[in-house]
N, C-alpha and C positions, 0 to 999 in steps of 0.2 A: 549655859554651856552644857551642864549636866543634863538639863531637860532635852536639849537637842541630841545629846549623845544617847540618852535613854530612848528617845524616839527612834534614833537610828538603829539602836540595838534591837528595839522591838521590831522595826521593819526588817532588819536582817534576820531576826528570829522567825518572823512570819514567812519571809522568803525561803528560809531554810526549811521551815515546816512544809511550805507549799511544794518546794522541790522534793522533800522527803515523801510527801503524800503522792506527788506525781510518780515518783520512783516506785513507791509501794503499789500504787494502782497499776503501773506498768508491769510490775512483777506479778501481781495477781492476774491481770489479763493474760500475760504470757503463760502463767501456770495453768489457767483454765484452758487455753488453747492446747497446751501440751497434753493435758488430761484428755481432751477430745481426740487429739491425734492418736494418743496411746490407745484409747478405747477403740478407735477405728481400725488401727493395725491389729489389735487383739481379735477384733471381730472377724477380720479377713482371714487371719491365721486359723481361728477356730472353725470357720467355714471350710477351709481346705482340709483341716484334720477330720471334721465330720464326714466330708465327702470321701476321704481316704478310708475311713472306718467302714462306710457302706460298701465301697469297692472291695475292701478286704473280706467282708461277709460274703459278697457275691463270688469272689475267687475261691473261698472255702467251699461254697456250694459246688463250684465247677470241679474242684479236686475230689470232693465226695462223689460227684457224678462219674468221674473217671474210674474210681474204684468200683462203684456199684455196677457200671455197665459191663465190667469184666465178668460179673455173675449173670446179669439179665440177658445178655446177648450171647449166651453159651447154650449150645444145643442140648447138652446134658442137663442143664438147669431146666430147660423147657420140658424135657422128658420127665425128669424126676419131680419137678414142682407142679407144673400145670397138668401133665398127663397122669402121673402116678401118685401125686400128693404124698411123696415119701417123707415122713417125719424124720426117719433115720438119716436120709440124705441131707435134710435141712439142718439137723443137729450137727452133723459132721462138717458141713460147709458154712453154715450160718449161725451156729450155736454160740453160746457165751464163751465156751472154751477156746473159740477161734481168736478172741480178742484178748490182748494183754491187759487192757483196762476196760472191762465190760461196763463199768459205771459211766464211762465217757461215750461209748458207742453201742448202739443196738441195731439189730436187723429184724425186720418183720416181713411177712408175706401175707397179702390180702387177695381175696378173689375179686372179680370184676365188680361185684356188688358191694364191696367194702368189708366183707366179713374176714376177720383175722384168722388165718390158717396156722400161722407160726409166729412166735416171738422169742427172740434170743434171751429175753429177760427171764422167761420160765423154761426155756429150752424145749418148747413144745407149743401146743395150742393153749392160749390163755383162757381163763374163765370168761363167760359171756359178758359180764359187766365190765371187765378190764378191756376185752376186745372192742366192745362198743364205745368205750371212752376213747381208745386210741383211734378208732375209725372216725369218730366225731371230730376229734382234734385235727385230723389231717384231711377232713372232708373237702375243703376248698382245693387242696393240692391234688386229691384224687380226681375231682371234677376237671381240673385243668389238664392233667396228664391224659385223661380219657379223650378230651377234645383234641389234644395234639395227636394222639394215636389215631383217632377216627379220621382226622383230616389227612394224615399221611396215607392211611389205607385207601380212602376214597380217591385221593389224587394219584395213587400208585407210586408215591415217592419212596426212595430208598431209605430204610431205617438207619443205615450205617454211614451216615455223613453228618455234617453239622447242619443244624436246623435253627433258623432265627438268628439270634445273637449269641448262641452257645459257643463255647470254646472246645467242646468235646464232641466227638463223632458218636451219634446215637440218639435215642429217644429218651428224654428225661426232663424233669422240672424240679426245682427246689424252692422251698418257702420256709419262713420262720413260723414256729408253732409252739404252743405250750403243751407239753406232754407230762402227764401226772404231776402238774404243778411246777414243772421245771422248763425254763426256756431251752429251745432246741432248734437246730437247723436240720430240716427233714428233706431228703432227696428221694424222689420216686422215679421208677423206670419200669415199663412193662416187660414181662419175661417173654421175649420173642427170640426165635432161632437166628443163628448166624447163617453161614452158607452151607449147612448140612442138609440132611434129608428130612428134618423135622418140619412139619407143616406149620405155617404161621397161624396162631389161634385167632379166632374172631373176637373173643373176649378173654384176653390173657390175664393171668394173675399179675399182681403189681407188687414189686419188691421195694421196701423202704430202707433207707439208711438214715438212722437217727443219731445225731451228734449233739450232745448236751453242752451247754455253755459252762464247762468246768474250767478251773484255773489253767490247765494245760492247753485247752482250746483257746482260751482268751490270750494266753501268751503267744500262741501261733498267730492269732488275729492281730495282735499288736505288732508282730514282726512284719506281717504283710502290709499293714497300714503305716508302719514306721511311727508307732505311738508307744509311749512308755506307760507301764503299769495299767493296762486295760483291765477293768474289773466290773462286776455287777454292782449296781447301786440301787437305792430305793427311788421311787418315783419323784420325790422332791429334788433329787440331784439333777434332773433334767432341766430345772429352772436356772441352774448356775452354770458357771464356765466348765467346759469339759464333760458335759453330759449329753448323750444322744439316745432318744427313744427309738426302739425298734418295734415295728408293728407286724402283725400277721396279715394274711390275705384279706381278712375281714375288717381290718382297721383296728383290731384290738391290740393293746400293748402287750408285747411278749417280754421285753426286758428293757432296762435302762443301763447303758454302758457308760462308764466314766473312765477317764484316763488323766495322766499328768499333762495338763495343758501347757504348751509352750507359749508364753505370753510375752513376746519381745517388747511390746508397747509398755506394759506394766513394768518390765525390767528397766526400760529407759526412764520411766517416771520415777521409780524408786531410786535409781542412781543419781537423778537430778534433784531429788528432794532436799538434801543438805545444801546444795548450791542455791536453791530457790530460797530457803530459809535465811541463809547468810546474806543473800542479795537484798533482802528487805532493809538492811542497814547499810549495805555498801553497794549502791546502784551501779557505780562505775565498774566495780569488780564483777558484778553480776553479768554485765554485757559480755565481758571477756570470757568468764567461766562458762556461761551458757553457750556462747559461740563454739568454744572448744569441745564441750560435751556433745552438742548437736552434731558437729562435724564428725566426731568419733562414732557416735551412735548411728549416724546416717551411713557411714562406711560399713559398720557392723550389719545394719539392715540390708545394705546392698549385697554384702557377702552372703547373708542369710537367704536373700531372694535368689541369688545365683545358685546357691546350694539347693534351694527348693526346686528351681527350674531343672537343674541336673537330675534331682531325684525323681521329678515328674516324668522325665524323658528316658530314664534308664531302669533296668531291672535290678533290684537291690541285691539279689543273690549272685548274679553273674557279672554285673557291670555292663552288659550289652544293652543296646537300645531296647525299649519296651515296645509293645505292639502299636500303641497309638503314635509314638514318635516315628517308628518304622514306616507306618502307613503315610504319615505326613511327608517324610523324606522320599518315599516311593513316588508319591504324586509329583514332587518337585523334580526328581531325577527323570521320571517318565516324560514330563513335559519338556525338559531340556534335551532329551534324546530324539524328539520328533524330527525326522528328516536328516538326522546325523548318520555318518557312516559307521559301520561295524555292527556287531551282534552282541546285545546284552541279554541278560536273563534274570528272572526272579526264581529263587529256590525256596521250597518248603521242606524242612528236615524234621523227621521224627526219630527218636531213639527207640530202637526195637526192644520190646519186652522190658521196658524200664521198670515196670512194677515188680518184676521178679527180682531185679537187683535190690530194690528196697526191701522186699520181703525176705530174701535169703541172706543178704549181707548187711542190711540196716540202712537207715536214711542217711547216715554219714557217708556211706559208700555211694549212695545215689547222688548226694550233693557233690561228691568228688567227681563223679562222671559228668554231671551237668557243667561244673566249673571247667573240667578238662575240654569239653566240647566248645565252651565259650572261648577259652584261651587259644584253642586251635583255630577257631574262626578269626580271632583277632590277629593271630600270627600270620595269616595269609595276606595281611597288609593291603598293598595296592591292588591285589586281585579282586577284592570285594569293595564295593562302594559303601555298603553298610551291612552289618549283621545284627540280628535281634533275637531275643527270646520272647516267644509269644505266650509262654506259660507252660507249666508242667514240663514235659520233655519235648516240646515243640519249638523249633528254631526257624529262622528265615534269614535269607541273605539276598543281596543283589550283586551280580557279577559285573565287573567293569567291562566295557565293550572290547571284543576281540575281532579278528579279521574275518572269521567265517563261522558257519554253523559247526563244522568239525572241531574248530578250536574251542568253541563254547562247550561242546560235548566233552572234549578232553578236560577242560577246566572243571566241569561238573564231576567227572570221574576222579579228578585230583581231590576235590572237596570230600567226596564220599570216602575215598581210600584214606585220606588224612584223618577223618573223624572216626574211622573204624579201627585205628590202632589201639592196642590194649591200654587201659588206664591202671596205673600202679597205685594201690591204696593199702596201707598197713602191711606192707611186705608181700602183697600178692598182686597178681595181674588179673584185672577184670576184663574179660573179653566183651566187647560191645559191638553192636551193629546199628546201622542207621539206614533208613529208607529216605530217598531224596526224590522229590518231584520238581521239575523245572518247566518254565514256559519262556519262550524266546520273545523278545520285544518286537522283532522286525517281521513277524509273520504277516500281520494285516493291520497293524496300528491299533490293536485292541487296547481298551482302557485298563486302568489299574485293577479294578474289580474283576474284569474279565480275565486278566492275566493271572491273578491270584486263584481264580476258579480253575483255570487250566492247570496251573501248578498243582493244585489240590487233586485234580483228576489224575495227573501223572503220578503223584505221590500214592494215590489210591491204587493205581495199577502196579507200582513198585511193591506195595504190600501184598497185593494178590499174587504177584510173581515170585513170592518167597521171602520178601524182605531182604535186608542187607544188600540192596542194589539201588540203582537210580534209573529214572525214566524221564524223558523229555516229552512234553505234550506233542502228540502226533494226530493231526485231524483225521487221518485215515483209520486210526484206531479209536481215538477218544471222542470224535465228533458225535458219533451215535449215542454214546453215554452222556455226553454233554447235553444233548437235546432230549433224550428219553429217560436217562437214568440207568440204561443197560449197557454193559461193557461188551463190545464186539470181540469175539475170540481172535487172538493174534499170536503169532510165534514171537518169541523173545528176540530182540535185535540188539546188537552190540555197537551200532553206529550212533547217529544222532538220536535214534530211538531210545537207547538206554543200554546199560550193561551192569553186570554184577561186579562189585569191587572185590579184588583179590589181594 
């Protein structure tokens, strides 16, 4: 009897061991699967963060271009730099005393052959070896801007509009480079005249805006990319999580940027580790515990994904739609409007002389103006199908259909007048102006790209007519410019043609 009982005990023990082994193996297999899933999630998030960082660098280059063009497309700059080679003028307008943080930003002027005529670092012409080092470092960028300039001149294109995939009106290019052993974002633009009497030079001087990767700049980059603690790291950091190598035009490493990597997959794995260890002994409880944790983490990941989608579609500073989401919605709205009754329009909106607000009142005041414009667009509610910030001080909107062209013109006037109301900041009223260009949907069934181009032409005319006004694309005025790049002279109109907000 004891022998049978012992055999039974052994069999029961073996079955228990077998069940325990099966449970342990199941837990291990499950743990390995969780590790793989966590790694996959982390990899996808890291890819999105790296893409956001690269886009942030590009946006900083566009912001730098906007500042630089205010100098290079200035008739006085052409006269004093290219014609007179006035060191005194360069010192006063481009010298190191102009910048609050000269260690972070420098300006330089080079002739067409690449010889450095002026550097804000020395507040004058640098020594030959320093100038040659700078010219060599930015050589690929100089070659690129020369090609762009020559193509525009040969094709007879207008310098003062967007070219290629640029966000800023004007001729420019930006690249990463190593300047004096320091990583930098360098923006170049030829010094060419605006609409004055100065003749366009055949071989203009080239102005450089050099912005080094200082902690302040990296903080700004982190805000643009929605990343925490962006900083310079050594080359080895690129091999780990949260490291991105940046290259110059020649494929050489300029810098390695690292940041605090948001690893939701790893967070899930760490939170489940105690449960997995406990489950090796309690298989039944493991199933329940894991199911509960997975359900909770799945919901958290879903919320995180929804937040990521929202962030990808909206401008972080104003909460309006961003450029890519606006263009996607524009295509959908335009397709839905084919053959429908009513008149709809797409608007492009620029804040006039926004740079002067930043320069005189500070960037906080500039941010307040941008936020006020965004809130006013949102407050128009059902009158607008969608409103967006394209970047900098540029906004866009699509009007909901109205009954006639005159009603559409009145609505454009309402938008312009609403946006031009003063903005109150720190106890003072900031007077702002906007220029608005509009294109109507129902003219001839033009596609989205064509409508945006027409709105841009109307905006261009509003700026030429004195700013602080709106213009609707009119083929009798704008068609010639649309085809040739030349604006036909026309008297200001206050009907569907456009009017000044009062």
